[in-house]
C-alpha positions in Angstrom: 9.3 82.7 84.2 11.9 80.0 83.4 10.8 76.5 82.6 13.5 74.1 84.0 13.6 70.3 83.8 16.0 68.1 85.7 16.3 64.9 83.6 17.3 61.7 85.4 16.3 58.8 87.5 16.4 60.5 90.8 19.9 59.4 91.7 22.2 61.4 94.0 23.7 63.3 91.0 20.2 64.2 89.8 19.3 65.4 93.3 22.5 67.5 93.5 21.7 69.1 90.1 18.2 69.9 91.3 19.5 71.4 94.5 22.1 73.6 92.7 19.5 74.7 90.1 17.1 75.7 92.9 19.9 77.7 94.6 20.9 79.4 91.4 17.3 80.4 90.6 16.9 81.7 94.2 20.1 83.8 94.0 18.9 85.3 90.8 15.5 85.9 92.3 13.8 84.6 89.2 10.5 82.9 89.0 11.1 79.3 87.8 9.1 76.2 87.4 11.4 73.2 88.1 10.1 69.8 87.0 11.9 66.5 87.6 11.6 64.2 84.6 12.3 60.6 85.8 10.5 58.6 83.1 13.4 57.0 81.0 11.2 56.9 77.9 11.1 60.8 77.9 14.9 61.4 78.2 15.4 61.3 74.5 12.7 63.8 73.9 15.1 66.3 75.5 18.2 65.0 73.8 19.6 63.5 77.0 21.7 60.4 76.4 23.5 60.5 79.8 22.0 61.8 83.0 21.7 64.1 84.8 20.4 66.5 82.2 19.4 70.1 82.6 16.9 71.7 80.2 16.1 75.4 80.4 13.1 76.7 78.4 13.1 73.5 76.3 16.8 73.8 75.4 19.3 71.2 76.6 22.1 73.1 78.3 23.9 70.3 80.2 24.0 66.5 80.1 26.1 63.7 81.7 27.6 65.9 84.5 26.8 68.2 87.3 27.6 71.8 86.3 28.8 74.2 88.9 26.3 76.6 90.4 28.0 79.5 88.5 27.5 77.6 85.2 23.9 77.0 86.1 23.5 80.7 86.9 25.0 81.5 83.5 22.5 79.1 81.8 19.6 80.8 83.6 20.8 84.3 82.8 21.2 83.4 79.2 17.7 82.0 79.0 16.3 85.1 80.7 18.0 87.3 78.1 16.5 85.2 75.3 12.9 85.7 76.5 
């Protein structure tokens, strides 16, 4: 199972990232736990300086932008191969 965190305040960009991530996980048919981290004091725990941030299996894979669904799929596939 993938452990995914969407890091951000809940703004429209963060919501879009969450939606794209859910779609990518669904298309891959992988089991994933997706958590939204909205507490600003926790952002630096994950290395996120600019939101939105995407953390997969405790590894920061994107920050400060909304990656495309194909990029997210690549992040998830890479994380699956590392487990």
